[in-house]
C-alpha positions as YAML, in Angstrom:
chain: A
units: angstrom
residues:
- id: 1
  name: MET
  ca: [-72.55, -10.57, 49.79]
- id: 2
  name: LEU
  ca: [-69.41, -10.55, 51.47]
- id: 3
  name: ARG
  ca: [-66.23, -8.55, 49.22]
- id: 4
  name: ASP
  ca: [-64.97, -12.05, 48.42]
- id: 5
  name: GLU
  ca: [-68.19, -13.46, 47.20]
- id: 6
  name: ILE
  ca: [-68.90, -10.78, 45.15]
- id: 7
  name: THR
  ca: [-65.29, -11.22, 43.33]
- id: 8
  name: THR
  ca: [-66.21, -15.34, 43.09]
- id: 9
  name: ALA
  ca: [-69.61, -14.47, 41.70]
- id: 10
  name: ILE
  ca: [-68.02, -11.83, 39.37]
- id: 11
  name: ARG
  ca: [-65.69, -14.35, 38.04]
- id: 12
  name: ARG
  ca: [-68.04, -17.10, 37.56]
- id: 13
  name: ALA
  ca: [-70.78, -14.94, 35.97]
- id: 14
  name: LEU
  ca: [-68.21, -13.95, 33.21]
- id: 15
  name: MET
  ca: [-67.24, -17.75, 32.28]
- id: 16
  name: GLN
  ca: [-70.59, -18.47, 31.70]
- id: 17
  name: GLU
  ca: [-71.19, -15.12, 29.52]
- id: 18
  name: LEU
  ca: [-68.30, -15.87, 27.73]
- id: 19
  name: ALA
  ca: [-69.29, -19.62, 26.50]
- id: 20
  name: ALA
  ca: [-72.63, -18.21, 26.11]
- id: 21
  name: VAL
  ca: [-72.15, -14.87, 23.67]
- id: 22
  name: GLY
  ca: [-68.29, -14.80, 22.83]
- id: 23
  name: TYR
  ca: [-65.52, -12.18, 23.84]
- id: 24
  name: GLY
  ca: [-67.15, -9.90, 20.98]
- id: 25
  name: ARG
  ca: [-70.48, -9.86, 22.04]
- id: 26
  name: LEU
  ca: [-69.39, -9.88, 26.15]
- id: 27
  name: SER
  ca: [-70.80, -6.79, 28.30]
- id: 28
  name: ILE
  ca: [-69.90, -5.86, 31.72]
- id: 29
  name: GLU
  ca: [-73.74, -4.97, 31.94]
- id: 30
  name: ALA
  ca: [-74.46, -8.57, 31.12]
- id: 31
  name: VAL
  ca: [-71.81, -9.97, 33.62]
- id: 32
  name: ALA
  ca: [-73.39, -7.83, 36.63]
- id: 33
  name: ARG
  ca: [-76.67, -9.06, 35.75]
- id: 34
  name: ARG
  ca: [-75.66, -12.47, 35.77]
- id: 35
  name: ALA
  ca: [-73.49, -12.50, 39.11]
- id: 36
  name: GLY
  ca: [-76.29, -10.24, 41.15]
- id: 37
  name: VAL
  ca: [-74.21, -7.18, 41.93]
- id: 38
  name: SER
  ca: [-74.13, -3.67, 40.39]
- id: 39
  name: LYS
  ca: [-71.94, -2.49, 37.25]
- id: 40
  name: THR
  ca: [-69.74, -0.42, 39.75]
- id: 41
  name: ALA
  ca: [-68.94, -3.67, 41.70]
- id: 42
  name: ILE
  ca: [-66.98, -4.75, 38.57]
- id: 43
  name: TYR
  ca: [-65.54, -1.56, 37.59]
- id: 44
  name: ARG
  ca: [-64.02, -1.19, 41.14]
- id: 45
  name: ARG
  ca: [-62.23, -4.70, 40.53]
- id: 46
  name: TRP
  ca: [-61.51, -4.42, 36.82]
- id: 47
  name: SER
  ca: [-61.13, -1.24, 34.64]
- id: 48
  name: SER
  ca: [-62.62, -2.71, 31.40]
- id: 49
  name: LYS
  ca: [-63.94, -6.03, 30.23]
- id: 50
  name: LEU
  ca: [-60.41, -6.73, 28.36]
- id: 51
  name: ASP
  ca: [-58.75, -6.58, 31.79]
- id: 52
  name: LEU
  ca: [-61.35, -8.36, 33.47]
- id: 53
  name: VAL
  ca: [-61.55, -11.53, 30.90]
- id: 54
  name: VAL
  ca: [-57.34, -11.13, 30.70]
- id: 55
  name: GLU
  ca: [-56.87, -11.49, 34.26]
- id: 56
  name: ILE
  ca: [-59.44, -14.48, 34.63]
- id: 57
  name: VAL
  ca: [-58.34, -16.39, 31.91]
- id: 58
  name: ALA
  ca: [-54.61, -16.22, 33.34]
- id: 59
  name: ALA
  ca: [-55.67, -17.26, 36.86]
- id: 60
  name: ALA
  ca: [-57.58, -20.56, 34.82]
- id: 61
  name: ALA
  ca: [-54.73, -21.09, 33.00]
- id: 62
  name: GLN
  ca: [-52.77, -21.86, 36.53]
- id: 63
  name: GLY
  ca: [-55.63, -24.59, 37.49]
- id: 64
  name: LYS
  ca: [-53.99, -27.02, 39.54]
- id: 65
  name: LEU
  ca: [-52.68, -30.62, 37.61]
- id: 66
  name: PRO
  ca: [-51.97, -33.80, 39.36]
- id: 67
  name: VAL
  ca: [-48.14, -34.64, 40.03]
- id: 68
  name: LEU
  ca: [-46.86, -36.12, 36.93]
- id: 69
  name: ASP
  ca: [-44.63, -38.52, 38.39]
- id: 70
  name: THR
  ca: [-45.76, -42.03, 37.77]
- id: 71
  name: GLY
  ca: [-42.22, -43.79, 37.20]
- id: 72
  name: THR
  ca: [-42.60, -43.98, 33.49]
- id: 73
  name: LEU
  ca: [-42.98, -41.29, 30.51]
- id: 74
  name: ARG
  ca: [-45.85, -42.63, 29.23]
- id: 75
  name: GLY
  ca: [-47.34, -43.14, 32.49]
- id: 76
  name: ASP
  ca: [-46.88, -39.12, 32.93]
- id: 77
  name: LEU
  ca: [-48.27, -38.70, 29.46]
- id: 78
  name: ALA
  ca: [-51.10, -40.69, 29.84]
- id: 79
  name: LEU
  ca: [-51.96, -38.91, 33.04]
- id: 80
  name: LEU
  ca: [-51.32, -35.39, 31.75]
- id: 81
  name: PHE
  ca: [-53.37, -36.18, 28.38]
- id: 82
  name: GLN
  ca: [-56.29, -37.18, 30.83]
- id: 83
  name: ALA
  ca: [-56.11, -34.28, 33.14]
- id: 84
  name: VAL
  ca: [-55.85, -31.97, 30.23]
- id: 85
  name: ALA
  ca: [-58.77, -33.88, 28.31]
- id: 86
  name: HIS
  ca: [-60.98, -33.99, 31.29]
- id: 87
  name: ALA
  ca: [-60.36, -29.76, 31.73]
- id: 88
  name: LEU
  ca: [-61.18, -29.46, 28.43]
- id: 89
  name: ARG
  ca: [-64.45, -31.47, 27.84]
- id: 90
  name: HIS
  ca: [-65.98, -28.96, 30.22]
- id: 91
  name: PRO
  ca: [-68.79, -27.36, 28.54]
- id: 92
  name: LEU
  ca: [-67.47, -23.93, 29.49]
- id: 93
  name: ALA
  ca: [-63.85, -24.41, 28.93]
- id: 94
  name: SER
  ca: [-64.82, -25.86, 25.41]
- id: 95
  name: GLN
  ca: [-66.86, -23.37, 24.16]
- id: 96
  name: ILE
  ca: [-64.30, -20.22, 25.79]
- id: 97
  name: ILE
  ca: [-61.07, -21.79, 24.36]
- id: 98
  name: PRO
  ca: [-61.96, -21.70, 20.83]
- id: 99
  name: ASP
  ca: [-63.48, -18.19, 21.09]
- id: 100
  name: LEU
  ca: [-60.43, -16.64, 22.69]
- id: 101
  name: LEU
  ca: [-58.37, -18.36, 20.42]
- id: 102
  name: ALA
  ca: [-60.13, -16.63, 17.70]
- id: 103
  name: GLU
  ca: [-60.34, -13.51, 19.46]
- id: 104
  name: ALA
  ca: [-56.28, -13.15, 20.21]
- id: 105
  name: ALA
  ca: [-56.15, -12.60, 16.19]
- id: 106
  name: ARG
  ca: [-57.56, -9.31, 16.78]
- id: 107
  name: THR
  ca: [-56.93, -8.57, 20.27]
- id: 108
  name: PRO
  ca: [-53.44, -7.85, 21.10]
- id: 109
  name: ALA
  ca: [-54.04, -7.87, 24.80]
- id: 110
  name: ILE
  ca: [-55.54, -11.19, 24.76]
- id: 111
  name: ASP
  ca: [-52.93, -12.63, 22.24]
- id: 112
  name: GLU
  ca: [-50.18, -11.70, 24.86]
- id: 113
  name: THR
  ca: [-51.64, -12.88, 27.63]
- id: 114
  name: LEU
  ca: [-52.46, -16.45, 26.17]
- id: 115
  name: ARG
  ca: [-49.28, -16.74, 24.61]
- id: 116
  name: GLN
  ca: [-47.76, -15.45, 28.28]
- id: 117
  name: VAL
  ca: [-49.33, -18.00, 30.61]
- id: 118
  name: LEU
  ca: [-49.91, -20.94, 28.23]
- id: 119
  name: HIS
  ca: [-46.36, -21.02, 27.34]
- id: 120
  name: ALA
  ca: [-45.47, -20.47, 30.93]
- id: 121
  name: ARG
  ca: [-47.73, -23.55, 32.08]
- id: 122
  name: GLN
  ca: [-46.68, -25.41, 28.99]
- id: 123
  name: GLN
  ca: [-42.82, -25.28, 30.11]
- id: 124
  name: GLU
  ca: [-43.46, -25.74, 33.62]
- id: 125
  name: ILE
  ca: [-45.30, -29.01, 33.14]
- id: 126
  name: GLY
  ca: [-43.70, -30.18, 30.19]
- id: 127
  name: GLY
  ca: [-40.23, -29.34, 30.96]
- id: 128
  name: ARG
  ca: [-40.56, -31.29, 34.40]
- id: 129
  name: LEU
  ca: [-42.23, -34.24, 32.25]
- id: 130
  name: VAL
  ca: [-39.17, -34.49, 29.99]
- id: 131
  name: SER
  ca: [-36.50, -33.80, 32.52]
- id: 132
  name: ARG
  ca: [-37.46, -36.49, 34.47]
- id: 133
  name: ALA
  ca: [-37.65, -39.26, 31.42]
- id: 134
  name: VAL
  ca: [-34.16, -37.89, 30.46]
- id: 135
  name: GLN
  ca: [-32.74, -38.54, 34.50]
- id: 136
  name: ARG
  ca: [-34.79, -42.02, 34.33]
- id: 137
  name: GLY
  ca: [-33.01, -42.91, 30.84]
- id: 138
  name: GLU
  ca: [-36.34, -43.09, 28.90]
- id: 139
  name: LEU
  ca: [-35.33, -40.07, 26.38]
- id: 140
  name: PRO
  ca: [-32.05, -39.06, 24.96]
- id: 141
  name: VAL
  ca: [-29.78, -36.70, 27.24]
- id: 142
  name: ASP
  ca: [-29.82, -34.11, 24.08]
- id: 143
  name: THR
  ca: [-33.62, -34.17, 23.86]
- id: 144
  name: ASP
  ca: [-34.40, -30.40, 23.24]
- id: 145
  name: PRO
  ca: [-37.04, -29.69, 26.16]
- id: 146
  name: ASP
  ca: [-38.73, -26.93, 23.82]
- id: 147
  name: THR
  ca: [-39.47, -29.25, 21.01]
- id: 148
  name: ALA
  ca: [-40.32, -31.75, 23.47]
- id: 149
  name: VAL
  ca: [-42.99, -30.10, 24.76]
- id: 150
  name: ASP
  ca: [-44.33, -28.77, 21.54]
- id: 151
  name: LEU
  ca: [-44.51, -32.44, 20.68]
- id: 152
  name: ILE
  ca: [-46.52, -33.17, 23.74]
- id: 153
  name: VAL
  ca: [-48.99, -30.14, 24.05]
- id: 154
  name: GLY
  ca: [-49.54, -29.34, 19.97]
- id: 155
  name: PRO
  ca: [-51.66, -32.17, 19.01]
- id: 156
  name: LEU
  ca: [-54.17, -31.39, 22.01]
- id: 157
  name: TYR
  ca: [-54.42, -27.70, 20.73]
- id: 158
  name: TRP
  ca: [-54.80, -28.61, 17.22]
- id: 159
  name: ARG
  ca: [-57.68, -31.13, 18.09]
- id: 160
  name: LEU
  ca: [-59.32, -28.63, 20.32]
- id: 161
  name: ALA
  ca: [-58.99, -25.38, 18.55]
- id: 162
  name: ILE
  ca: [-58.57, -26.25, 14.87]
- id: 163
  name: ALA
  ca: [-59.82, -29.34, 14.06]
- id: 164
  name: ARG
  ca: [-62.60, -29.27, 16.53]
- id: 165
  name: LEU
  ca: [-62.71, -32.95, 17.15]
- id: 166
  name: PRO
  ca: [-63.20, -34.75, 20.61]
- id: 167
  name: LEU
  ca: [-60.57, -35.82, 22.98]
- id: 168
  name: THR
  ca: [-61.86, -39.49, 23.23]
- id: 169
  name: ASP
  ca: [-60.08, -42.29, 25.33]
- id: 170
  name: THR
  ca: [-59.20, -43.85, 22.10]
- id: 171
  name: TYR
  ca: [-57.27, -40.75, 20.82]
- id: 172
  name: LEU
  ca: [-55.46, -40.10, 23.90]
- id: 173
  name: GLU
  ca: [-54.08, -43.55, 24.37]
- id: 174
  name: GLY
  ca: [-52.71, -43.61, 20.61]
- id: 175
  name: LEU
  ca: [-51.42, -39.99, 21.48]
- id: 176
  name: VAL
  ca: [-49.40, -41.21, 24.10]
- id: 177
  name: ASP
  ca: [-47.89, -43.86, 22.12]
- id: 178
  name: SER
  ca: [-47.25, -41.77, 18.97]
- id: 179
  name: VAL
  ca: [-45.43, -38.90, 20.94]
- id: 180
  name: ALA
  ca: [-43.52, -41.27, 23.22]
- id: 181
  name: ALA
  ca: [-42.06, -42.54, 19.84]
- id: 182
  name: GLY
  ca: [-41.68, -39.21, 18.29]
- id: 183
  name: LEU
  ca: [-39.56, -38.16, 21.28]
- id: 184
  name: GLY
  ca: [-37.53, -40.96, 21.05]
- id: 185
  name: ALA
  ca: [-38.58, -43.09, 24.04]
- id: 186
  name: THR
  ca: [-36.59, -46.30, 24.41]
- id: 187
  name: SER
  ca: [-39.30, -48.62, 26.27]
- id: 188
  name: ASP
  ca: [-41.81, -48.53, 29.29]
- id: 189
  name: VAL
  ca: [-39.12, -49.66, 31.34]
- id: 190
  name: PRO
  ca: [-36.77, -47.12, 32.61]
- id: 191
  name: LEU
  ca: [-33.24, -47.96, 32.45]
- id: 192
  name: PRO
  ca: [-30.76, -48.23, 35.75]
- id: 193
  name: ARG
  ca: [-30.07, -44.47, 36.88]
- id: 194
  name: ALA
  ca: [-25.97, -44.29, 36.64]
- id: 195
  name: ALA
  ca: [-24.39, -44.49, 40.11]
- id: 196
  name: PRO
  ca: [-23.08, -41.38, 41.72]
- id: 197
  name: ILE
  ca: [-18.98, -41.10, 41.17]
- id: 198
  name: SER
  ca: [-17.73, -41.55, 44.40]
- id: 199
  name: GLY
  ca: [-14.98, -38.61, 45.35]
...
């Protein structure tokens, strides 16, 4: 295998092994076997299983999401929730994420990585969504972005990691209305933008 192919095979094997046994029982030897490479090939790239997991989890958290600009807050929320639910319904994600959230309580490096990458991702996506809704006149101008992002993403993490319940279409549809109401959204129809002040 070429160098890039080896790295890709290791990453894929890690995700599969994490889903199968969890972080606690994960071993470099098992990842190497699953990837069809030597342990040396892994250690040349990562110094430990912690480094391997932290880097790959951080990369996975930066995965692409659709552009959230449907023209309305509720449309943006619906698209965001559908995209997140689709990712979380993947068998590997549904097994790995709860395990890593539990492991974060015992492993400071994993905890710090999850906090950093997830918080940055939430702020990037949710912040833009809220900002556009404010600009369209759907949300009050004094909407606090941090609180808004917590309200948007909090129910998804709760449902996945704590309640361990499925993200059904019916739940997501109700969540759109609940979050929009909780944020103080005015209506489905954005208000006219203020005309620019001419000098």
